[in-house]
All heavy atoms as a GROMACS GRO file, in nm:
protein
  604
    1MET      N    1  -4.045  -3.564   3.728
    1MET     CA    2  -4.010  -3.510   3.855
    1MET      C    3  -4.082  -3.585   3.963
    1MET      O    4  -4.199  -3.608   3.934
    1MET     CB    5  -4.031  -3.358   3.869
    1MET     CG    6  -4.002  -3.301   3.999
    1MET     SD    7  -4.017  -3.122   3.984
    1MET     CE    8  -4.034  -3.086   4.155
    2ILE      N    9  -4.034  -3.615   4.067
    2ILE     CA   10  -4.088  -3.686   4.174
    2ILE      C   11  -4.136  -3.587   4.282
    2ILE      O   12  -4.066  -3.495   4.323
    2ILE     CB   13  -3.990  -3.797   4.245
    2ILE    CG1   14  -3.952  -3.894   4.142
    2ILE    CG2   15  -4.054  -3.851   4.359
    2ILE    CD1   16  -3.835  -3.979   4.185
    3SER      N   17  -4.264  -3.617   4.322
    3SER     CA   18  -4.315  -3.527   4.432
    3SER      C   19  -4.321  -3.602   4.571
    3SER      O   20  -4.370  -3.710   4.563
    3SER     CB   21  -4.454  -3.480   4.409
    3SER     OG   22  -4.525  -3.417   4.509
    4ILE      N   23  -4.245  -3.568   4.662
    4ILE     CA   24  -4.241  -3.633   4.795
    4ILE      C   25  -4.327  -3.565   4.890
    4ILE      O   26  -4.332  -3.441   4.919
    4ILE     CB   27  -4.085  -3.628   4.840
    4ILE    CG1   28  -3.998  -3.711   4.746
    4ILE    CG2   29  -4.076  -3.680   4.981
    4ILE    CD1   30  -3.857  -3.696   4.769
    5THR      N   31  -4.418  -3.639   4.964
    5THR     CA   32  -4.505  -3.591   5.056
    5THR      C   33  -4.477  -3.665   5.192
    5THR      O   34  -4.430  -3.781   5.201
    5THR     CB   35  -4.643  -3.608   5.018
    5THR    OG1   36  -4.676  -3.742   4.995
    5THR    CG2   37  -4.685  -3.533   4.891
    6CYS      N   38  -4.506  -3.600   5.292
    6CYS     CA   39  -4.507  -3.652   5.434
    6CYS      C   40  -4.596  -3.768   5.450
    6CYS      O   41  -4.718  -3.748   5.416
    6CYS     CB   42  -4.525  -3.546   5.542
    6CYS     SG   43  -4.510  -3.598   5.703
    7ASP      N   44  -4.548  -3.884   5.491
    7ASP     CA   45  -4.636  -3.991   5.510
    7ASP      C   46  -4.725  -3.977   5.632
    7ASP      O   47  -4.812  -4.064   5.655
    7ASP     CB   48  -4.554  -4.123   5.515
    7ASP     CG   49  -4.487  -4.159   5.385
    7ASP    OD1   50  -4.568  -4.157   5.288
    7ASP    OD2   51  -4.373  -4.191   5.377
    8ASN      N   52  -4.707  -3.874   5.705
    8ASN     CA   53  -4.801  -3.854   5.817
    8ASN      C   54  -4.909  -3.740   5.791
    8ASN      O   55  -5.027  -3.772   5.797
    8ASN     CB   56  -4.729  -3.825   5.943
    8ASN     CG   57  -4.808  -3.804   6.070
    8ASN    OD1   58  -4.871  -3.910   6.104
    8ASN    ND2   59  -4.820  -3.682   6.123
    9CYS      N   60  -4.865  -3.624   5.754
    9CYS     CA   61  -4.961  -3.506   5.732
    9CYS      C   62  -4.982  -3.485   5.589
    9CYS      O   63  -5.083  -3.397   5.564
    9CYS     CB   64  -4.912  -3.390   5.811
    9CYS     SG   65  -4.766  -3.316   5.733
   10GLY      N   66  -4.907  -3.532   5.494
   10GLY     CA   67  -4.923  -3.503   5.353
   10GLY      C   68  -4.865  -3.380   5.300
   10GLY      O   69  -4.889  -3.341   5.193
   11ALA      N   70  -4.788  -3.315   5.382
   11ALA     CA   71  -4.710  -3.181   5.336
   11ALA      C   72  -4.612  -3.229   5.221
   11ALA      O   73  -4.552  -3.332   5.232
   11ALA     CB   74  -4.640  -3.118   5.453
   12GLU      N   75  -4.603  -3.139   5.130
   12GLU     CA   76  -4.518  -3.162   5.010
   12GLU      C   77  -4.377  -3.111   5.040
   12GLU      O   78  -4.364  -2.997   5.089
   12GLU     CB   79  -4.575  -3.105   4.878
   12GLU     CG   80  -4.492  -3.144   4.756
   12GLU     CD   81  -4.564  -3.113   4.629
   12GLU    OE1   82  -4.684  -3.104   4.641
   12GLU    OE2   83  -4.497  -3.080   4.537
   13ARG      N   84  -4.280  -3.185   5.008
   13ARG     CA   85  -4.134  -3.146   5.034
   13ARG      C   86  -4.091  -3.057   4.920
   13ARG      O   87  -4.104  -3.091   4.796
   13ARG     CB   88  -4.041  -3.266   5.040
   13ARG     CG   89  -3.904  -3.239   5.069
   13ARG     CD   90  -3.821  -3.353   5.087
   13ARG     NE   91  -3.689  -3.335   5.148
   13ARG     CZ   92  -3.589  -3.310   5.072
   13ARG    NH1   93  -3.587  -3.307   4.950
   13ARG    NH2   94  -3.462  -3.276   5.149
   14PRO      N   95  -4.055  -2.930   4.951
   14PRO     CA   96  -4.001  -2.831   4.852
   14PRO      C   97  -3.876  -2.888   4.783
   14PRO      O   98  -3.798  -2.962   4.858
   14PRO     CB   99  -3.984  -2.712   4.923
   14PRO     CG  100  -3.976  -2.739   5.062
   14PRO     CD  101  -4.052  -2.868   5.086
   15GLU      N  102  -3.858  -2.848   4.661
   15GLU     CA  103  -3.731  -2.887   4.595
   15GLU      C  104  -3.601  -2.846   4.672
   15GLU      O  105  -3.510  -2.909   4.689
   15GLU     CB  106  -3.736  -2.834   4.454
   15GLU     CG  107  -3.655  -2.922   4.357
   15GLU     CD  108  -3.674  -2.882   4.220
   15GLU    OE1  109  -3.794  -2.876   4.174
   15GLU    OE2  110  -3.580  -2.848   4.145
   16ARG      N  111  -3.611  -2.719   4.709
   16ARG     CA  112  -3.501  -2.664   4.790
   16ARG      C  113  -3.553  -2.631   4.939
   16ARG      O  114  -3.644  -2.538   4.963
   16ARG     CB  115  -3.450  -2.534   4.727
   16ARG     CG  116  -3.384  -2.558   4.583
   16ARG     CD  117  -3.335  -2.436   4.532
   16ARG     NE  118  -3.314  -2.439   4.387
   16ARG     CZ  119  -3.186  -2.481   4.336
   16ARG    NH1  120  -3.089  -2.512   4.413
   16ARG    NH2  121  -3.175  -2.489   4.211
   17LEU      N  122  -3.494  -2.695   5.030
   17LEU     CA  123  -3.522  -2.679   5.173
   17LEU      C  124  -3.440  -2.557   5.240
   17LEU      O  125  -3.329  -2.544   5.213
   17LEU     CB  126  -3.508  -2.806   5.247
   17LEU     CG  127  -3.601  -2.914   5.230
   17LEU    CD1  128  -3.555  -3.038   5.310
   17LEU    CD2  129  -3.742  -2.881   5.271
   18PRO      N  130  -3.509  -2.479   5.316
   18PRO     CA  131  -3.432  -2.387   5.400
   18PRO      C  132  -3.334  -2.467   5.500
   18PRO      O  133  -3.362  -2.579   5.542
   18PRO     CB  134  -3.544  -2.313   5.483
   18PRO     CG  135  -3.668  -2.355   5.437
   18PRO     CD  136  -3.655  -2.469   5.341
   19SER      N  137  -3.230  -2.402   5.530
   19SER     CA  138  -3.120  -2.480   5.607
   19SER      C  139  -3.174  -2.516   5.738
   19SER      O  140  -3.129  -2.606   5.808
   19SER     CB  141  -2.999  -2.390   5.627
   19SER     OG  142  -3.024  -2.277   5.683
   20SER      N  143  -3.279  -2.448   5.800
   20SER     CA  144  -3.343  -2.477   5.926
   20SER      C  145  -3.440  -2.589   5.927
   20SER      O  146  -3.483  -2.642   6.025
   20SER     CB  147  -3.415  -2.347   5.982
   20SER     OG  148  -3.513  -2.315   5.888
   21GLU      N  149  -3.484  -2.633   5.805
   21GLU     CA  150  -3.577  -2.741   5.789
   21GLU      C  151  -3.517  -2.875   5.742
   21GLU      O  152  -3.432  -2.882   5.648
   21GLU     CB  153  -3.689  -2.709   5.681
   21GLU     CG  154  -3.812  -2.792   5.690
   21GLU     CD  155  -3.912  -2.735   5.581
   21GLU    OE1  156  -3.916  -2.622   5.554
   21GLU    OE2  157  -3.990  -2.827   5.529
   22GLU      N  158  -3.547  -2.985   5.815
   22GLU     CA  159  -3.484  -3.107   5.796
   22GLU      C  160  -3.591  -3.209   5.786
   22GLU      O  161  -3.675  -3.237   5.884
   22GLU     CB  162  -3.385  -3.143   5.910
   22GLU     CG  163  -3.317  -3.281   5.894
   22GLU     CD  164  -3.196  -3.275   5.807
   22GLU    OE1  165  -3.140  -3.166   5.793
   22GLU    OE2  166  -3.157  -3.372   5.755
   23TRP      N  167  -3.603  -3.289   5.680
   23TRP     CA  168  -3.706  -3.391   5.663
   23TRP      C  169  -3.633  -3.521   5.709
   23TRP      O  170  -3.516  -3.533   5.718
   23TRP     CB  171  -3.750  -3.396   5.519
   23TRP     CG  172  -3.857  -3.313   5.478
   23TRP    CD1  173  -3.855  -3.188   5.498
   23TRP    CD2  174  -3.974  -3.359   5.431
   23TRP    NE1  175  -3.975  -3.126   5.454
   23TRP    CE2  176  -4.044  -3.224   5.417
   23TRP    CE3  177  -4.037  -3.462   5.392
   23TRP    CZ2  178  -4.183  -3.222   5.360
   23TRP    CZ3  179  -4.170  -3.470   5.328
   23TRP    CH2  180  -4.226  -3.347   5.324
   24ILE      N  181  -3.721  -3.612   5.754
   24ILE     CA  182  -3.668  -3.740   5.806
   24ILE      C  183  -3.698  -3.855   5.710
   24ILE      O  184  -3.814  -3.872   5.658
   24ILE     CB  185  -3.738  -3.772   5.943
   24ILE    CG1  186  -3.709  -3.661   6.039
   24ILE    CG2  187  -3.701  -3.898   5.996
   24ILE    CD1  188  -3.805  -3.648   6.156
   25LEU      N  189  -3.603  -3.935   5.679
   25LEU     CA  190  -3.625  -4.054   5.589
   25LEU      C  191  -3.607  -4.171   5.675
   25LEU      O  192  -3.517  -4.185   5.754
   25LEU     CB  193  -3.513  -4.052   5.480
   25LEU     CG  194  -3.509  -4.163   5.381
   25LEU    CD1  195  -3.630  -4.173   5.299
   25LEU    CD2  196  -3.395  -4.152   5.293
   26GLY      N  197  -3.701  -4.263   5.657
   26GLY     CA  198  -3.688  -4.392   5.736
   26GLY      C  199  -3.745  -4.503   5.651
   26GLY      O  200  -3.776  -4.495   5.530
   27TYR      N  201  -3.760  -4.621   5.714
   27TYR     CA  202  -3.823  -4.741   5.648
   27TYR      C  203  -3.923  -4.802   5.736
   27TYR      O  204  -3.900  -4.818   5.859
   27TYR     CB  205  -3.710  -4.845   5.618
   27TYR     CG  206  -3.619  -4.787   5.517
   27TYR    CD1  207  -3.503  -4.707   5.553
   27TYR    CD2  208  -3.638  -4.790   5.381
   27TYR    CE1  209  -3.410  -4.662   5.464
   27TYR    CE2  210  -3.555  -4.741   5.289
   27TYR     CZ  211  -3.431  -4.672   5.329
   27TYR     OH  212  -3.351  -4.611   5.240
   28ASP      N  213  -4.040  -4.844   5.689
   28ASP     CA  214  -4.139  -4.923   5.753
   28ASP      C  215  -4.152  -5.048   5.682
   28ASP      O  216  -4.214  -5.054   5.568
   28ASP     CB  217  -4.263  -4.837   5.744
   28ASP     CG  218  -4.375  -4.896   5.835
   28ASP    OD1  219  -4.364  -5.002   5.889
   28ASP    OD2  220  -4.479  -4.836   5.838
   29ILE      N  221  -4.092  -5.150   5.735
   29ILE     CA  222  -4.091  -5.285   5.665
   29ILE      C  223  -4.181  -5.383   5.747
   29ILE      O  224  -4.172  -5.398   5.868
   29ILE     CB  225  -3.947  -5.338   5.658
   29ILE    CG1  226  -3.853  -5.240   5.600
   29ILE    CG2  227  -3.939  -5.471   5.584
   29ILE    CD1  228  -3.886  -5.221   5.454
   30GLU      N  229  -4.278  -5.455   5.672
   30GLU     CA  230  -4.359  -5.547   5.736
   30GLU      C  231  -4.321  -5.689   5.664
   30GLU      O  232  -4.318  -5.699   5.551
   30GLU     CB  233  -4.502  -5.518   5.712
   30GLU     CG  234  -4.602  -5.603   5.774
   30GLU     CD  235  -4.747  -5.558   5.744
   30GLU    OE1  236  -4.787  -5.451   5.805
   30GLU    OE2  237  -4.812  -5.633   5.672
   31LEU      N  238  -4.305  -5.782   5.759
   31LEU     CA  239  -4.272  -5.916   5.717
   31LEU      C  240  -4.380  -6.010   5.762
   31LEU      O  241  -4.416  -6.005   5.873
   31LEU     CB  242  -4.134  -5.964   5.771
   31LEU     CG  243  -4.007  -5.878   5.736
   31LEU    CD1  244  -3.897  -5.918   5.825
   31LEU    CD2  245  -3.981  -5.889   5.589
   32GLU      N  246  -4.437  -6.093   5.670
   32GLU     CA  247  -4.539  -6.181   5.713
   32GLU      C  248  -4.492  -6.321   5.691
   32GLU      O  249  -4.413  -6.363   5.600
   32GLU     CB  250  -4.658  -6.159   5.621
   32GLU     CG  251  -4.732  -6.033   5.636
   32GLU     CD  252  -4.858  -6.026   5.564
   32GLU    OE1  253  -4.932  -6.117   5.562
   32GLU    OE2  254  -4.873  -5.913   5.501
   33SER      N  255  -4.530  -6.408   5.783
   33SER     CA  256  -4.506  -6.547   5.774
   33SER      C  257  -4.638  -6.613   5.812
   33SER      O  258  -4.735  -6.556   5.854
   33SER     CB  259  -4.388  -6.587   5.884
   33SER     OG  260  -4.449  -6.590   6.023
   34PRO      N  261  -4.647  -6.751   5.799
   34PRO     CA  262  -4.776  -6.811   5.831
   34PRO      C  263  -4.829  -6.789   5.968
   34PRO      O  264  -4.942  -6.803   5.989
   34PRO     CB  265  -4.747  -6.962   5.794
   34PRO     CG  266  -4.636  -6.957   5.703
   34PRO     CD  267  -4.564  -6.839   5.736
   35ASN      N  268  -4.727  -6.764   6.067
   35ASN     CA  269  -4.758  -6.767   6.195
   35ASN      C  270  -4.759  -6.619   6.263
   35ASN      O  271  -4.804  -6.599   6.374
   35ASN     CB  272  -4.671  -6.847   6.292
   35ASN     CG  273  -4.682  -6.990   6.245
   35ASN    OD1  274  -4.795  -7.043   6.205
   35ASN    ND2  275  -4.570  -7.057   6.234
   36ALA      N  276  -4.706  -6.531   6.196
   36ALA     CA  277  -4.688  -6.390   6.259
   36ALA      C  278  -4.667  -6.278   6.155
   36ALA      O  279  -4.628  -6.318   6.033
   36ALA     CB  280  -4.565  -6.404   6.347
   37VAL      N  281  -4.687  -6.159   6.197
   37VAL     CA  282  -4.664  -6.050   6.130
   37VAL      C  283  -4.560  -5.958   6.199
   37VAL      O  284  -4.584  -5.934   6.314
   37VAL     CB  285  -4.790  -5.954   6.083
   37VAL    CG1  286  -4.756  -5.834   6.020
   37VAL    CG2  287  -4.883  -6.041   6.011
   38GLN      N  288  -4.448  -5.927   6.145
   38GLN     CA  289  -4.349  -5.847   6.216
   38GLN      C  290  -4.332  -5.723   6.138
   38GLN      O  291  -4.320  -5.719   6.020
   38GLN     CB  292  -4.218  -5.917   6.220
   38GLN     CG  293  -4.114  -5.838   6.295
   38GLN     CD  294  -3.979  -5.924   6.295
   38GLN    OE1  295  -3.968  -6.032   6.241
   38GLN    NE2  296  -3.881  -5.858   6.366
   39ARG      N  297  -4.325  -5.611   6.224
   39ARG     CA  298  -4.313  -5.474   6.150
   39ARG      C  299  -4.189  -5.406   6.221
   39ARG      O  300  -4.159  -5.411   6.342
   39ARG     CB  301  -4.434  -5.393   6.188
   39ARG     CG  302  -4.440  -5.261   6.124
   39ARG     CD  303  -4.578  -5.209   6.124
   39ARG     NE  304  -4.595  -5.139   5.996
   39ARG     CZ  305  -4.711  -5.112   5.958
   39ARG    NH1  306  -4.812  -5.141   6.018
   39ARG    NH2  307  -4.726  -5.055   5.831
   40SER      N  308  -4.110  -5.349   6.137
   40SER     CA  309  -3.989  -5.276   6.182
   40SER      C  310  -3.976  -5.126   6.126
   40SER      O  311  -3.997  -5.107   6.005
   40SER     CB  312  -3.869  -5.357   6.130
   40SER     OG  313  -3.749  -5.295   6.159
   41LEU      N  314  -3.964  -5.042   6.222
   41LEU     CA  315  -3.947  -4.901   6.192
   41LEU      C  316  -3.810  -4.869   6.209
   41LEU      O  317  -3.749  -4.886   6.309
   41LEU     CB  318  -4.027  -4.804   6.268
   41LEU     CG  319  -4.185  -4.800   6.243
   41LEU    CD1  320  -4.254  -4.722   6.336
   41LEU    CD2  321  -4.210  -4.752   6.099
   42ARG      N  322  -3.741  -4.807   6.103
   42ARG     CA  323  -3.596  -4.756   6.121
   42ARG      C  324  -3.585  -4.620   6.058
   42ARG      O  325  -3.647  -4.597   5.954
   42ARG     CB  326  -3.504  -4.843   6.038
   42ARG     CG  327  -3.526  -4.997   6.075
   42ARG     CD  328  -3.396  -5.044   6.139
   42ARG     NE  329  -3.426  -5.189   6.173
   42ARG     CZ  330  -3.383  -5.250   6.277
   42ARG    NH1  331  -3.330  -5.173   6.371
   42ARG    NH2  332  -3.402  -5.367   6.301
   43PHE      N  333  -3.507  -4.537   6.120
   43PHE     CA  334  -3.501  -4.399   6.077
   43PHE      C  335  -3.343  -4.378   6.051
   43PHE      O  336  -3.257  -4.403   6.130
   43PHE     CB  337  -3.552  -4.301   6.176
   43PHE     CG  338  -3.701  -4.317   6.198
   43PHE    CD1  339  -3.754  -4.386   6.304
   43PHE    CD2  340  -3.788  -4.255   6.104
   43PHE    CE1  341  -3.883  -4.401   6.314
   43PHE    CE2  342  -3.928  -4.277   6.117
   43PHE     CZ  343  -3.967  -4.357   6.225
   44LEU      N  344  -3.312  -4.306   5.941
   44LEU     CA  345  -3.171  -4.269   5.906
   44LEU      C  346  -3.137  -4.145   5.987
   44LEU      O  347  -3.232  -4.057   6.020
   44LEU     CB  348  -3.163  -4.241   5.763
   44LEU     CG  349  -3.189  -4.354   5.664
   44LEU    CD1  350  -3.187  -4.308   5.516
   44LEU    CD2  351  -3.114  -4.479   5.691
   45ASP      N  352  -3.018  -4.112   6.011
   45ASP     CA  353  -2.974  -4.007   6.076
   45ASP      C  354  -2.968  -3.875   5.993
   45ASP      O  355  -2.951  -3.764   6.038
   45ASP     CB  356  -2.825  -4.022   6.147
   45ASP     CG  357  -2.725  -4.058   6.054
   45ASP    OD1  358  -2.757  -4.083   5.935
   45ASP    OD2  359  -2.610  -4.062   6.092
   46HIS      N  360  -2.985  -3.897   5.850
   46HIS     CA  361  -2.981  -3.782   5.759
   46HIS      C  362  -3.067  -3.810   5.647
   46HIS      O  363  -3.078  -3.936   5.605
   46HIS     CB  364  -2.841  -3.738   5.734
   46HIS     CG  365  -2.764  -3.828   5.653
   46HIS    ND1  366  -2.698  -3.932   5.706
   46HIS    CD2  367  -2.739  -3.852   5.516
   46HIS    CE1  368  -2.641  -4.018   5.608
   46HIS    NE2  369  -2.668  -3.952   5.509
   47TRP      N  370  -3.108  -3.715   5.575
   47TRP     CA  371  -3.178  -3.731   5.449
   47TRP      C  372  -3.081  -3.782   5.341
   47TRP      O  373  -2.973  -3.719   5.328
   47TRP     CB  374  -3.255  -3.598   5.405
   47TRP     CG  375  -3.330  -3.615   5.287
   47TRP    CD1  376  -3.305  -3.592   5.160
   47TRP    CD2  377  -3.471  -3.660   5.278
   47TRP    NE1  378  -3.417  -3.615   5.078
   47TRP    CE2  379  -3.523  -3.651   5.154
   47TRP    CE3  380  -3.571  -3.698   5.389
   47TRP    CZ2  381  -3.647  -3.691   5.116
   47TRP    CZ3  382  -3.684  -3.734   5.352
   47TRP    CH2  383  -3.731  -3.729   5.228
   48ASP      N  384  -3.130  -3.866   5.256
   48ASP     CA  385  -3.042  -3.913   5.157
   48ASP      C  386  -3.129  -3.924   5.020
   48ASP      O  387  -3.211  -4.011   5.002
   48ASP     CB  388  -2.982  -4.048   5.179
   48ASP     CG  389  -2.884  -4.105   5.069
   48ASP    OD1  390  -2.876  -4.045   4.964
   48ASP    OD2  391  -2.818  -4.198   5.111
   49ASP      N  392  -3.107  -3.830   4.931
   49ASP     CA  393  -3.198  -3.830   4.804
   49ASP      C  394  -3.186  -3.952   4.725
   49ASP      O  395  -3.284  -3.989   4.654
   49ASP     CB  396  -3.153  -3.702   4.718
   49ASP     CG  397  -3.207  -3.575   4.763
   49ASP    OD1  398  -3.313  -3.577   4.828
   49ASP    OD2  399  -3.138  -3.471   4.749
   50ARG      N  400  -3.072  -4.012   4.730
   50ARG     CA  401  -3.043  -4.146   4.647
   50ARG      C  402  -3.145  -4.255   4.705
   50ARG      O  403  -3.168  -4.353   4.634
   50ARG     CB  404  -2.904  -4.193   4.656
   50ARG     CG  405  -2.822  -4.083   4.586
   50ARG     CD  406  -2.676  -4.120   4.603
   50ARG     NE  407  -2.650  -4.118   4.753
   50ARG     CZ  408  -2.540  -4.146   4.805
   50ARG    NH1  409  -2.444  -4.197   4.735
   50ARG    NH2  410  -2.524  -4.138   4.934
   51ARG      N  411  -3.191  -4.248   4.818
   51ARG     CA  412  -3.270  -4.362   4.883
   51ARG      C  413  -3.419  -4.338   4.910
   51ARG      O  414  -3.487  -4.415   4.953
   51ARG     CB  415  -3.199  -4.395   5.022
   51ARG     CG  416  -3.062  -4.436   5.006
   51ARG     CD  417  -2.997  -4.462   5.135
   51ARG     NE  418  -3.050  -4.596   5.181
   51ARG     CZ  419  -3.012  -4.650   5.293
   51ARG    NH1  420  -2.933  -4.588   5.372
   51ARG    NH2  421  -3.058  -4.775   5.321
   52VAL      N  422  -3.464  -4.225   4.855
   52VAL     CA  423  -3.608  -4.191   4.868
   52VAL      C  424  -3.708  -4.280   4.814
   52VAL      O  425  -3.820  -4.296   4.857
   52VAL     CB  426  -3.641  -4.043   4.839
   52VAL    CG1  427  -3.563  -3.944   4.928
   52VAL    CG2  428  -3.622  -4.004   4.702
   53MET      N  429  -3.665  -4.353   4.710
   53MET     CA  430  -3.761  -4.438   4.632
   53MET      C  431  -3.738  -4.582   4.670
   53MET      O  432  -3.800  -4.673   4.603
   53MET     CB  433  -3.752  -4.425   4.482
   53MET     CG  434  -3.785  -4.279   4.432
   53MET     SD  435  -3.956  -4.235   4.480
   53MET     CE  436  -4.041  -4.340   4.376
   54GLU      N  437  -3.660  -4.616   4.768
   54GLU     CA  438  -3.641  -4.756   4.806
   54GLU      C  439  -3.760  -4.825   4.857
   54GLU      O  440  -3.842  -4.748   4.924
   54GLU     CB  441  -3.516  -4.760   4.897
   54GLU     CG  442  -3.390  -4.737   4.838
   54GLU     CD  443  -3.266  -4.753   4.911
   54GLU    OE1  444  -3.281  -4.781   5.051
   54GLU    OE2  445  -3.153  -4.740   4.875
   55PHE      N  446  -3.772  -4.948   4.849
   55PHE     CA  447  -3.879  -5.022   4.909
   55PHE      C  448  -3.905  -4.998   5.063
   55PHE      O  449  -3.804  -4.998   5.126
   55PHE     CB  450  -3.856  -5.176   4.882
   55PHE     CG  451  -3.957  -5.264   4.952
   55PHE    CD1  452  -4.080  -5.280   4.898
   55PHE    CD2  453  -3.939  -5.325   5.072
   55PHE    CE1  454  -4.175  -5.360   4.959
   55PHE    CE2  455  -4.033  -5.408   5.125
   55PHE     CZ  456  -4.160  -5.423   5.079
   56GLY      N  457  -4.015  -4.967   5.102
   56GLY     CA  458  -4.054  -4.941   5.230
   56GLY      C  459  -4.018  -4.801   5.291
   56GLY      O  460  -4.031  -4.778   5.410
   57ALA      N  461  -3.958  -4.712   5.208
   57ALA     CA  462  -3.919  -4.570   5.236
   57ALA      C  463  -4.041  -4.502   5.294
   57ALA      O  464  -4.148  -4.498   5.240
   57ALA     CB  465  -3.851  -4.508   5.137
   58ILE      N  466  -4.011  -4.431   5.405
   58ILE     CA  467  -4.121  -4.324   5.459
   58ILE      C  468  -4.054  -4.195   5.469
   58ILE      O  469  -3.931  -4.186   5.491
   58ILE     CB  470  -4.180  -4.369   5.592
   58ILE    CG1  471  -4.064  -4.396   5.695
   58ILE    CG2  472  -4.272  -4.508   5.579
   58ILE    CD1  473  -4.127  -4.429   5.845
   59HIS      N  474  -4.128  -4.087   5.450
   59HIS     CA  475  -4.085  -3.953   5.447
   59HIS      C  476  -4.161  -3.878   5.540
   59HIS      O  477  -4.295  -3.873   5.537
   59HIS     CB  478  -4.098  -3.893   5.304
   59HIS     CG  479  -4.054  -3.991   5.200
   59HIS    ND1  480  -4.149  -4.071   5.118
   59HIS    CD2  481  -3.932  -4.019   5.148
   59HIS    CE1  482  -4.081  -4.147   5.040
   59HIS    NE2  483  -3.956  -4.115   5.053
   60LEU      N  484  -4.090  -3.808   5.628
   60LEU     CA  485  -4.165  -3.735   5.741
   60LEU      C  486  -4.109  -3.590   5.741
   60LEU      O  487  -3.980  -3.576   5.748
   60LEU     CB  488  -4.151  -3.804   5.871
   60LEU     CG  489  -4.198  -3.941   5.877
   60LEU    CD1  490  -4.152  -4.021   5.988
   60LEU    CD2  491  -4.356  -3.944   5.870
   61CYS      N  492  -4.194  -3.486   5.758
   61CYS     CA  493  -4.154  -3.358   5.740
   61CYS      C  494  -4.100  -3.292   5.866
   61CYS      O  495  -4.042  -3.178   5.872
   61CYS     CB  496  -4.264  -3.262   5.698
   61CYS     SG  497  -4.408  -3.251   5.793
   62SER      N  498  -4.125  -3.354   5.993
   62SER     CA  499  -4.085  -3.303   6.118
   62SER      C  500  -4.081  -3.408   6.217
   62SER      O  501  -4.120  -3.520   6.201
   62SER     CB  502  -4.185  -3.196   6.165
   62SER     OG  503  -4.303  -3.258   6.190
   63GLU      N  504  -4.003  -3.371   6.330
   63GLU     CA  505  -4.000  -3.463   6.444
   63GLU      C  506  -4.139  -3.487   6.497
   63GLU      O  507  -4.176  -3.607   6.544
   63GLU     CB  508  -3.916  -3.398   6.552
   63GLU     CG  509  -3.869  -3.494   6.662
   63GLU     CD  510  -3.785  -3.609   6.618
   63GLU    OE1  511  -3.703  -3.597   6.521
   63GLU    OE2  512  -3.790  -3.723   6.671
   64GLN      N  513  -4.237  -3.395   6.501
   64GLN     CA  514  -4.370  -3.418   6.549
   64GLN      C  515  -4.438  -3.518   6.454
   64GLN      O  516  -4.506  -3.606   6.515
   64GLN     CB  517  -4.440  -3.281   6.541
   64GLN     CG  518  -4.594  -3.294   6.591
   64GLN     CD  519  -4.607  -3.343   6.731
   64GLN    OE1  520  -4.526  -3.303   6.815
   64GLN    NE2  521  -4.709  -3.417   6.759
   65CYS      N  522  -4.421  -3.515   6.334
   65CYS     CA  523  -4.478  -3.614   6.241
   65CYS      C  524  -4.422  -3.746   6.259
   65CYS      O  525  -4.493  -3.851   6.256
   65CYS     CB  526  -4.468  -3.573   6.088
   65CYS     SG  527  -4.598  -3.444   6.044
   66LYS      N  528  -4.291  -3.760   6.299
   66LYS     CA  529  -4.229  -3.888   6.322
   66LYS      C  530  -4.297  -3.938   6.457
   66LYS      O  531  -4.330  -4.069   6.454
   66LYS     CB  532  -4.078  -3.861   6.353
   66LYS     CG  533  -4.005  -3.983   6.389
   66LYS     CD  534  -3.851  -3.951   6.404
   66LYS     CE  535  -3.779  -4.075   6.467
   66LYS     NZ  536  -3.641  -4.033   6.499
   67VAL      N  537  -4.311  -3.865   6.555
   67VAL     CA  538  -4.377  -3.918   6.681
   67VAL      C  539  -4.520  -3.970   6.653
   67VAL      O  540  -4.570  -4.066   6.694
   67VAL     CB  541  -4.375  -3.803   6.786
   67VAL    CG1  542  -4.462  -3.851   6.902
   67VAL    CG2  543  -4.230  -3.778   6.829
   68GLU      N  544  -4.587  -3.882   6.579
   68GLU     CA  545  -4.726  -3.917   6.538
   68GLU      C  546  -4.736  -4.045   6.450
   68GLU      O  547  -4.826  -4.127   6.474
   68GLU     CB  548  -4.802  -3.807   6.461
   68GLU     CG  549  -4.827  -3.685   6.559
   68GLU     CD  550  -4.882  -3.564   6.477
   68GLU    OE1  551  -4.916  -3.571   6.362
   68GLU    OE2  552  -4.896  -3.455   6.542
   69TYR      N  553  -4.644  -4.062   6.362
   69TYR     CA  554  -4.641  -4.166   6.275
   69TYR      C  555  -4.618  -4.300   6.353
   69TYR      O  556  -4.682  -4.400   6.343
   69TYR     CB  557  -4.537  -4.152   6.172
   69TYR     CG  558  -4.535  -4.264   6.065
   69TYR    CD1  559  -4.606  -4.264   5.952
   69TYR    CD2  560  -4.446  -4.374   6.076
   69TYR    CE1  561  -4.621  -4.367   5.862
   69TYR    CE2  562  -4.449  -4.492   5.982
   69TYR     CZ  563  -4.541  -4.478   5.872
   69TYR     OH  564  -4.525  -4.581   5.780
   70LYS      N  565  -4.516  -4.291   6.445
   70LYS     CA  566  -4.481  -4.404   6.525
   70LYS      C  567  -4.596  -4.443   6.628
   70LYS      O  568  -4.623  -4.557   6.644
   70LYS     CB  569  -4.361  -4.375   6.618
   70LYS     CG  570  -4.231  -4.375   6.531
   70LYS     CD  571  -4.099  -4.357   6.608
   70LYS     CE  572  -4.101  -4.308   6.737
   70LYS     NZ  573  -3.964  -4.282   6.794
   71THR      N  574  -4.664  -4.333   6.674
   71THR     CA  575  -4.777  -4.366   6.766
   71THR      C  576  -4.890  -4.424   6.689
   71THR      O  577  -4.952  -4.528   6.736
   71THR     CB  578  -4.823  -4.237   6.833
   71THR    OG1  579  -4.716  -4.180   6.894
   71THR    CG2  580  -4.939  -4.256   6.922
   72ALA      N  581  -4.917  -4.378   6.583
   72ALA     CA  582  -5.033  -4.440   6.487
   72ALA      C  583  -5.003  -4.589   6.455
   72ALA      O  584  -5.097  -4.666   6.444
   72ALA     CB  585  -5.053  -4.355   6.368
   73GLU      N  586  -4.873  -4.622   6.413
   73GLU     CA  587  -4.835  -4.747   6.378
   73GLU      C  588  -4.839  -4.849   6.487
   73GLU      O  589  -4.862  -4.966   6.474
   73GLU     CB  590  -4.696  -4.750   6.311
   73GLU     CG  591  -4.704  -4.671   6.174
   73GLU     CD  592  -4.789  -4.723   6.077
   73GLU    OE1  593  -4.796  -4.839   6.046
   73GLU    OE2  594  -4.872  -4.639   6.022
   74ALA      N  595  -4.826  -4.794   6.609
   74ALA     CA  596  -4.820  -4.893   6.733
   74ALA      C  597  -4.959  -4.919   6.767
   74ALA      O  598  -4.984  -5.025   6.832
   74ALA     CB  599  -4.744  -4.812   6.850
   75ALA      N  600  -5.053  -4.847   6.723
   75ALA     CA  601  -5.208  -4.865   6.770
   75ALA      C  602  -5.262  -4.989   6.698
   75ALA      O  603  -5.221  -5.022   6.599
   75ALA     CB  604  -5.277  -4.742   6.756
   0.00000   0.00000   0.00000
């Protein structure tokens, strides 16, 4: 069994979510070249269990954690 935690606050995602709770799935991809480092944040419009283990996947438990994650990555 896989345990999914929020990449911002560390909260663990329950196996069954209440209908009022929506987790956010996105991707944080970093590309490096000899001259630059480029970072790209992308967020899906809905949670997809089939994609949670893909390369660069990020898991966020709330909109507040999404904002904090984006702010921390920009700094």
